[in-house]
N, C-alpha and C positions, 0 to 999 in steps of 0.2 A: 604720437605713434602713427606711422603710415599704414596704408592698406596692406602693403607687402609684409609689414611686421605683424599685422593682424591675422593674415591668412597665408597658408603654405602655397608655394608656387604650383600652378596648374600643371607644370611639366613633370612633377613628381607623383608617382602612384600613391594612393592612400595606404596608410599603414594597415596591415592585417589586424583583425580584432584580437585583443589579448584574451587569455583564459577568463579573466575577471569580466571582461565585456561580454563574452559568450555566456557565462553563467548568469549574468544579469539579464541578458536577452532571453535565455531559456526560462528563467523564473517569470519574466514578463509575459512570455508566450503562454505558459501554464496558467497564469492568473487571468488571462484574457477570457472574455465572455464566450461560453459554449465550447471552450477547449478543455475536454477531459483528457485523461491519460492516453487513451487510444488515439485521439485526434492529435495530441501533442507528438506522440511517437511517429505517426504517419507524416505529419508536416515536416519533422526533422529529416526523415528518410527522403522525402520528395525534394526538399530544398537545400539539404546539406548542412546549413547552419541555422541557428535560431534567428539570427538577424535577417537572413534571407526569408525565413518562414514568416517573421513578423511583417516584412515588407509585402509578402504575398497574401497575408491573411485577409485583408479587406476584400481583395478580389476573389479569393476562395469563398468567402462568405457571400459575396454578391452573386457568384455563380450558383450558390446554393439557395438563392432567393432572399437573402438578408441584405437589404439596401443601405441601412443606416449603421452598419457595423463599425465599431471603434475598438481598437486594441487597448489593453490595459495601460493607463498612463504611467510614465516613468516615475512620477512622484509616489504612486502607490507602492511600487516595488522598493523605492528608496526608503520609504517609511517602514516597510516590513523589515528590511535589512537593519535599519537603525534601531527599531524596537527589539529585534533579535539580539543585537549586541548589548542593548541595555538590560535584557533579561538574562544575559550570560549564556545565550544559546549559540550553537554552531550549526551552520547550514551544510548538509552533506548532499552532494549531487550524485545522481546515478553515474557510475563509472569512476568516482573518486576512490582512492585507496581505502577509505574507511567504510565504503558502502558494502554491506555484507553480501557475499555471493549467493547464499541461500535465498535471500529476498530478491536479488537481481534475476533469479531464475524464473520467477512467476510472471505470467503474461501481463498482469496489471500492476507491476512493481511501481511504487511511487517515484516520480522523477527527482523529488527533493524530500529530504527529511530534516526537520529541526531537532536538534539534540541538546540536552542539558545533562552533563555528567561525564562519565568515563567512556569515550567512544572506542577505546581499546577492547571493550567487551564484545563489540561487533565482530571481532576477528576470532572469537572463541565459539565452539559448538553450543547450540542453544536448543532448549526444549520448552514448549509452552505448556502451561498448566492453568486450566480455566475451570469455572464451575459456578454454582448458584450464588446469588447475592445473599439470599436468606439461608445461608448454610447451616447445617446441623452441627452440633458439637463434634460428632464423629467425623463429619466431612472436613471440618476445620483442622482437626488433629491429623487426618490423613493427608491433607494438603501440605501442612507443615512438615510432616515426616518425609513425604516425597521430595519436597523442595530442598530440605536440609540434606538428605542423602544423595540426591542427584547433584546438588552443588558440590558436595564433598567428592563426588566422582568426576568432577571437571566440567559439568554442564552449567551454562548460564540459564537461569529460569526466567521465562518470558510470560507476562500476563498483562491484564488490562487496567490495573489500578482501581478496579471496582471494589465495593465492599464484599465481605464474605470470603469465598475461596481465593479470589485474586489477592486480596489484602493479606491473607494468611500465607500464601505462597511467597509474596514479596518479602514479608517480614522474615520468614525463615531463611530466605536465600540472600539476605543482605550481606552476610559475612563472606559469601563465595561469589556473588555477582548476580544481579537481577536487572531486567529491562522492563520498563512499564511503557506500553504503547497507549497513547492518549487519544481520545475521540475529538477533542478540541485543540486549541493551540497548546504548544508544549509548556507555555507559561501559565496556563489556566488550569487550576486544579479542580477536578471533579471526581467523586463527591467531596464536599468541603471537609467531611469528617476524616478524610485521608490526607489532609494537609501535612501533618507531621510526618507521615510515611513518605509522602512525595518529596519533602525536603531531604529526608534520609536517603532516598533513592538517588537524588541529585548529587549527594556527597559520596555515596559508596557504590552506586550503580549508574543507571542511565535511564532518562526519560526521552521518548521519541514521539514525534507527530508529523504527519504529512501536511497538516493545515497551517495557514498563516498564523503568525504570532498574534495573540490576543483574541483569536476566534473562540466564541463560546460554543461548547458542545451542543449539537442538535441531534434529534432522534436518528436522522438518516446517517449521521457520522459513525454510529456504533457498528452497524453491519460492515461498513467498508473498513473500519479500524481492525475488525477481526481477521481480515485476510492478511494483514501485516503481522499480527500475532502468530498465525500459523505459518506464514511465509518465511519468517525469520528462523523457524525451528525445523529440526529433523523430524519431530513427531509432536503431536498434540495429545495431552492427557486431559480427559474430562473426569472430574472427581464427583461432582453432583450437578444434575441439570434436570429441570422440569421438561415435560414433553414438548413445550413450546418455549425454547430458551435460546438466548444469544450464544450460549456455549455450543449449541448444536450447529449454529451458523459457522462458528469457528471450525468445528469438526468437518462440516461439509466443504469448507474452503480448503482444509488440509487434504481431504480426499481429492478435490479437483486439482490440487497442486502436486499430487503424487506423493504425499507424505503419510506416514503412519498415523493411525488414530487408535489411541488406547483409552480404556475406560475402567473405572472402578465400579464393581457391581453394588447394587443396593437392594434393600428389602422391597418386594413388589407392592407393599401397602404404603410406602413412603413416596409421595408425589415428587419429592426432590430427587429421587433416584430413577424416575420414569425415563428421562432422556438417556441416561447411561445404559439402562437395561435395553432400551430400543437400539442403541448403537451396538451393543453386544449381540443382540438378536440379528442385526444386519451385517455382522462380520467384523466389528472392531475387536481388538485384542484385549482380553481380560487381564488386568493386573491387580496384584494384592500388595505390592511393595515396590520400592526402588530396585530391589534385586531383580524383579520380573522385567522391569524396564531395561535394565542394563543387560540382561540376558538377550533381549530382543535387539537392542541397538548396538551393543558392544561398548567398549571404552570410548570416551570422548577424545577425538583427535581434531587438530586444527583444520579448518576448511581451506579450500584453495583461494587463490587471489580473486579479487572481484572480476566480474565479466566486463569485457569491453563492449561499448554500445554497438549495435548492429548497423549495417549501412546500405547494401546495394539498392539502387533506385529502380522502381518499376518503370515499365515502358509507358509512354504517353498514350492516352486513350482519346479517340475521336469523340466529338459531342454525341454522335449517334450511338456509339458503343456505350458511353456513360448513361445516356437516357434509357437504353434498353436494359442495362444492368440495374439502374434505379428501379425500374418497373418490376423486374424479376425479384429483387430483394424485398420490395414492399409487398409483393404478392405472396411471398413465402412467410412473411412475418405477421404476427398478430399480437394481442395483448399478453399472451403467455410467453415467457422468455425462452429463447432458443440459443444454444451455444454457438458462438461465432464459427468455430471450426466445423460444426455440423452443417451450418448454413453454407459455408464455402464448399463442402463436399456435395451438398445437394445441388448447388449451382453448377458444379463441374467446371469451375473457372479457377485460374491461378490466384492464389491468395494475394499476390502482389498487385493484381488488377482489381480485386474486390475491395481491398482495404481502403484505397482513396475514395471509392464511392461511398463506403460506410462513413468516412469522415464527412463527406458532403451532406449526407442524410442526417448525420448527428448535428452538424452545424445548423442545418435547416430546421431542426427540431422535429423531424419526422420519425426518427428512431431514438430509443433510449438505451444506454449501456449501463449494465448493472454489474455488481461484484461477481467475480468468477468467469468473466468473459461472456456474459449472457446479453442477448439483444432482444428488444421487443419493439413493436410498432406503437407509436404515440397516437392515441385515438383523438 
């Protein structure tokens, strides 16, 4: 075979990337070191395509003070896709027809979701139901009653596949539709005691995760998982929760996302009810049954089509402007988290100009981004 047969003629322009090529590049970008969701989004906006962003990433990192930066190897992404197929999972990209609009509306929506089960459930109205792992008998009965009746009214019940309230809600909603959002890979079942339930959900419902296939769940994954539970849903119901509970993180995420928070009251002497009672004291809506929920939310109706990814590119900044903005941001941030929108208001600078600087600082490891759009300075 001649060289001409090996390579296309240099007089022909290169073919544009296919959707599959772009999806592969986007996943590779997201899996690259120090690229979180906010950085991923900003790089796409600045460079137009994931392939352009990947090409620019080493230089972006170098400008942020990281000299030995390497992007995620192609083989890592190829292995993830191969393992996903072997697990019977489907990859859903932000902007795909199956990506749910309610989740696409939140600031830190996951760019990719791995799914096992019926993805058609994502087109239906959803409501999240969460609570204590060491649930009481009454709490478990309440969760089952709410899940069963809300499912009959047309809602898909979303929860976190944990023991206690989550498991009760999933069990009761299996006949009408339930979504389990997992803290590790979608193929890794945790806790092990819910293995049978997880298989049942894969057959009759849907399991979701933003993490790579095969990833073991870690403590830091659970709070970020909670924003997806609330983000999928019109409202979050807390059945039982202690004063310091992961369910309260889900409730706070729901409030940050502009969603309703509903709570079931409990006895003041029951520590498992302390979190719910605190929510009610602070303005959550008290509910006693699914009828109360339906009175607040109304009948379940189909959501709109998924959002299209945003695009306009910000203006280019000079090095002097970037350095000045770096200093202003670091001066205003400390170890206590601050909301990104509040920081931008304080700086009195256009969001499109602040965002790329935040990307630089995040890549440089000088600031940390947390769930709910919160920023803090790394000490």
